[in-house]
C-alpha positions in Angstrom: 137.1 146.0 125.6 138.7 149.1 124.1 139.0 149.2 120.3 142.3 149.2 118.3 142.5 151.6 115.4 144.9 150.8 112.6 145.5 153.5 110.0 147.5 152.9 106.8 146.8 155.9 104.5 147.1 155.0 100.8 150.3 156.1 99.1 152.2 156.6 102.4 154.8 154.3 104.0 153.2 154.6 107.4 151.0 152.5 109.8 149.6 154.2 112.9 148.0 152.2 115.7 146.1 153.6 118.8 144.8 151.6 121.7 143.7 152.5 125.2 144.3 150.2 128.2 142.6 150.1 131.6 146.0 150.0 133.3 148.6 152.4 134.5 151.3 153.7 132.2 154.0 151.9 134.2 152.2 148.6 133.9 151.7 148.9 130.1 155.3 149.9 129.7 156.6 147.1 131.8 154.6 144.6 129.6 156.4 146.0 126.6 159.9 145.7 128.1 159.9 142.6 130.4 160.7 139.7 128.1 158.6 137.2 130.1 155.6 139.5 129.6 156.4 140.3 126.0 156.3 136.6 125.2 152.7 136.4 126.4 151.2 139.0 124.1 153.3 139.9 121.1 152.0 138.2 117.9 149.0 136.2 116.8 147.4 133.8 119.3 148.2 130.7 117.3 151.9 131.4 117.3 154.3 130.2 120.0 157.0 132.9 120.8 160.6 132.1 121.8 162.4 135.2 123.0 166.1 134.8 122.3 167.2 138.2 123.7 165.3 141.3 124.8 167.5 144.1 126.2 165.0 147.0 126.3 167.3 149.9 126.9 168.7 152.7 124.8 171.3 150.9 122.6 170.0 147.5 123.4 168.7 144.9 120.9 166.1 142.1 120.7 165.5 139.0 118.7 162.6 136.5 118.9 161.1 133.7 116.9 157.4 133.0 116.2 156.6 129.3 115.6 153.3 128.0 114.1 151.6 124.7 114.7 153.4 123.1 111.7 156.8 124.0 113.2 157.5 126.8 110.7 159.7 129.5 112.3 159.6 133.3 111.6 162.5 135.3 113.0 162.5 138.9 114.0 165.1 141.3 115.4 165.8 144.9 116.0 167.7 147.6 117.9 166.3 149.9 120.7 167.4 153.4 119.6 165.7 155.2 122.5 164.0 153.9 125.6 162.5 156.5 128.1 160.9 154.6 131.0 157.1 154.8 131.0 157.1 157.3 128.1 158.6 156.3 124.8 160.3 153.5 122.8 162.0 154.0 119.4 163.2 150.8 117.8 163.9 149.1 114.4 162.0 146.1 113.3 163.3 143.5 110.8 161.8 140.3 109.6 164.5 137.8 108.6 162.5 136.9 105.5 162.6 140.5 104.2 166.0 141.8 105.4 165.9 144.8 103.1 162.6 146.1 104.6 163.7 147.4 108.0 161.1 149.7 109.6 161.4 152.2 112.3 158.8 152.0 115.1 157.9 154.7 117.7 155.7 153.8 120.7 154.5 156.5 123.0 152.7 155.9 126.3 150.2 158.6 127.3 149.2 158.8 131.0 145.4 159.1 131.3 145.4 158.7 135.1 144.4 155.1 135.8 144.4 154.4 132.0 147.0 154.5 129.2 146.9 155.4 125.6 149.4 153.6 123.4 150.3 155.2 120.1 152.5 153.2 117.6 153.9 154.9 114.5 155.8 152.6 112.0 157.7 154.0 109.1 158.6 151.6 106.3 161.4 152.1 103.7 158.8 152.4 100.9 155.0 152.3 100.2 155.5 149.0 98.6 157.2 147.5 101.7 154.3 148.8 103.8 151.7 147.3 101.5 153.5 144.0 101.4 153.5 143.9 105.2 149.8 144.5 105.3 149.2 141.8 102.7 151.2 139.3 104.7 148.6 139.5 107.6 150.3 142.2 109.7 147.1 144.0 110.6 145.6 140.8 112.1 148.8 140.3 114.1 148.5 143.9 115.4 144.9 143.5 116.4 145.5 140.2 118.2 148.6 141.5 119.9 146.7 144.5 121.2 143.9 142.2 122.5 146.5 140.0 124.2 148.3 143.0 125.7 145.0 144.2 127.1 144.5 140.8 128.7 148.0 140.9 130.2 147.8 144.4 131.6 144.2 143.8 132.8 145.3 141.0 135.1 145.6 141.6 138.8 149.1 142.4 139.9 151.1 139.3 140.4 153.6 138.6 143.2 156.6 141.0 143.1 159.7 139.7 141.4 162.5 138.7 143.8 165.9 140.0 142.6 169.3 139.4 144.1 171.2 142.5 143.1 174.8 142.7 144.2 178.2 144.0 143.1 181.3 141.8 143.1 184.9 141.6 142.0 186.0 139.7 138.9 187.1 136.8 141.2 183.7 136.6 142.9 184.1 138.6 146.1 181.4 141.1 147.3 183.9 142.7 149.7 187.7 142.7 150.1 189.2 141.2 153.2 189.1 143.1 156.5 185.4 143.9 156.8 184.5 145.8 160.0 182.3 148.7 161.0 184.8 151.2 159.6 185.4 149.2 156.4 182.1 148.0 155.2 183.6 146.8 151.9 186.8 145.6 153.5 190.2 147.2 153.3 190.6 148.6 149.8 187.2 147.2 148.7 185.7 150.5 147.5 186.3 149.8 143.7 183.6 147.1 143.8 181.1 150.0 144.1 182.7 152.5 141.8 180.0 152.0 139.2 177.4 153.2 141.8 179.3 155.8 143.8 182.7 156.7 142.3 183.5 156.4 138.6 180.0 155.8 137.4 179.1 156.7 133.9 175.7 158.2 132.8 174.6 154.6 131.9 175.6 153.3 135.3 173.5 156.1 136.8 170.5 155.1 134.7 170.9 151.5 135.8 171.0 152.5 139.4 168.0 154.8 139.1 166.0 152.1 137.3 166.7 149.7 140.2 165.6 152.3 142.8 162.5 153.0 140.8 161.4 149.4 140.7 162.2 148.5 144.3 159.3 148.1 146.6 161.1 146.4 149.5 164.7 145.4 150.5 166.1 142.3 152.3 169.5 142.3 153.9 171.4 140.1 156.3 172.4 141.0 159.8 176.1 141.7 159.0 175.1 144.1 156.3 172.7 145.8 158.7 175.3 146.3 161.4 177.5 148.1 158.8 174.8 150.4 157.4 173.6 151.1 161.0 177.1 151.8 162.2 178.8 155.2 162.6 180.1 155.1 159.0 176.8 153.8 157.5 173.7 155.2 156.1 172.2 158.6 156.9 169.6 160.9 155.3 171.6 161.3 152.1 173.3 157.9 151.8 171.3 154.7 151.9 169.2 152.6 149.6 168.3 155.3 147.1 168.9 158.0 149.7 171.2 160.1 147.5 168.4 160.8 145.0 166.2 163.9 145.2 163.1 161.8 145.8 159.7 162.8 147.1 158.4 159.4 148.0 159.6 157.5 151.0 162.4 155.0 150.6 161.5 151.3 150.6 161.1 149.3 153.8 164.1 147.1 154.7 163.7 143.6 156.2 166.7 142.3 158.1 167.2 138.5 158.4 168.7 137.8 161.8 168.8 135.3 164.7 168.2 138.0 167.3 166.9 141.6 167.3 169.8 144.1 168.2 169.4 145.9 171.5 170.5 149.3 170.1 169.5 150.5 166.6 170.4 153.9 165.2 168.3 153.7 162.0 165.1 152.3 163.6 162.3 153.8 161.4 162.9 151.9 158.1 164.0 148.5 159.4 162.1 145.4 160.4 163.9 142.5 162.0 162.8 139.0 161.0 164.0 136.1 163.2 162.1 133.2 161.7 164.0 132.6 158.5 164.3 133.4 154.8 160.8 132.6 153.7 159.2 134.6 156.5 161.3 137.7 155.6 160.4 137.2 151.9 156.7 137.0 152.7 156.8 140.2 154.7 158.9 142.0 152.0 156.4 140.9 149.3 153.5 142.3 151.4 155.4 145.6 151.7 156.5 145.9 148.1 153.1 146.2 146.5 153.6 145.6 142.7 157.3 146.5 142.8 160.3 144.3 143.1 161.8 142.8 146.3 165.5 143.3 146.1 168.0 141.3 148.1 171.0 143.6 148.4 173.4 141.6 150.6 175.6 140.6 152.0 177.1 137.7 150.1 175.9 135.0 152.6 172.2 136.1 152.6 172.2 136.7 148.8 173.5 133.2 148.1 171.1 131.7 150.7 168.2 133.0 148.7 169.7 131.7 145.4 170.4 128.3 146.9 166.9 128.0 148.3 165.3 128.7 145.0 163.5 131.8 146.3 164.9 134.4 143.8 163.6 135.0 140.3 166.6 137.0 139.0 170.2 137.5 139.8 171.7 140.9 138.8 175.5 141.1 139.1 177.6 144.3 138.8 181.1 142.9 138.1 183.8 145.4 138.8 187.1 145.3 137.0 189.1 144.5 140.1 190.6 141.3 141.6 190.6 141.1 145.4 192.2 137.6 145.9 190.1 137.2 149.1 187.3 138.6 151.1 183.6 137.8 151.3 182.6 135.4 148.5 179.2 135.4 146.9 179.1 131.8 145.8 179.8 129.2 148.5 179.0 125.5 149.0 178.7 122.8 146.4 174.9 123.1 145.5 174.5 124.1 141.9 172.4 127.1 141.0 171.3 127.0 137.3 171.2 130.4 135.6 170.1 131.7 132.2 171.7 134.9 130.9 169.0 137.4 130.0 171.0 140.5 129.4 174.5 142.0 129.6 176.2 145.4 129.1 179.5 146.9 130.1 180.6 150.4 131.1 184.1 151.5 132.2 183.1 150.8 135.8 181.4 147.4 135.6 179.8 144.7 133.6 176.1 144.5 134.4 174.7 140.9 134.0 171.1 139.7 134.5 170.3 136.0 134.9 167.1 134.1 135.3 167.5 131.8 138.3 166.6 128.1 138.1 166.6 128.0 134.3 
């Protein structure tokens, strides 16, 4: 096990922590930004952690509670000032019991090949505030947190997350009416994808890029495939991540269908699965490696995975438009329970992330 060094030079308001992990930089960074993973390592071992919110992006915020065996609660919160994926996090840290002692934390993730060096630099408002934090047991909390993070990042890669990621109108339609091969989003349905292709802001572009970066495999339904394979569909520059200047191959796509089409224009990236949702998911997981499996549509196949309890997360990009009809995302009367994990809005869309089956 690698050692953790904690330096608190006398007379300074700083604490510096350095630890190396036998894991890739992407894996260590994900453990610091995925709330489900954060809850498994942040804090002393005897504390139970309840993550109230954890929106690890530039401008996002977090709050959580540590609870001891006696039921005492210790609340913490902060703001993410800068988040550069796999490289750096700058955030504030505030303990509710000492609201005047807000500190600034900078975490850097150094790529050592198949290992990662994590450096944490914390600046307190005064030397007295730093010393008070150390006297409260902060150093022990740091050491145990680093040990637990080492355990989490040292685990074999688990199964990929399954994410339904889809855009829709304010009234719940993923396309307008009139869908055909020439109108994949229906007649006048383009505004539902403005956040990704038209009026997108720099933040929309970041969200799109982050989705592409974490996608290992894609699942779609037959109707969606017929549109993307049609004369107005995907090509070398337009597709799932196709517009990026990328050096790695785009993710494989698995199409859920009752029958394999006779003529296919885009044959190299697509695999047709005729034996159901679970079979398509198993094949997509095998092809995704440690990355996410993304179910991109259409509405019927997306809701089928939600209804079957096969999705972990639902990410909605809600466009500020009302269609009044078209292809609905939510159909049927079977309830799907959701827990809101994060939300943010741009001029083009509200981006909402839910845990499925909460």
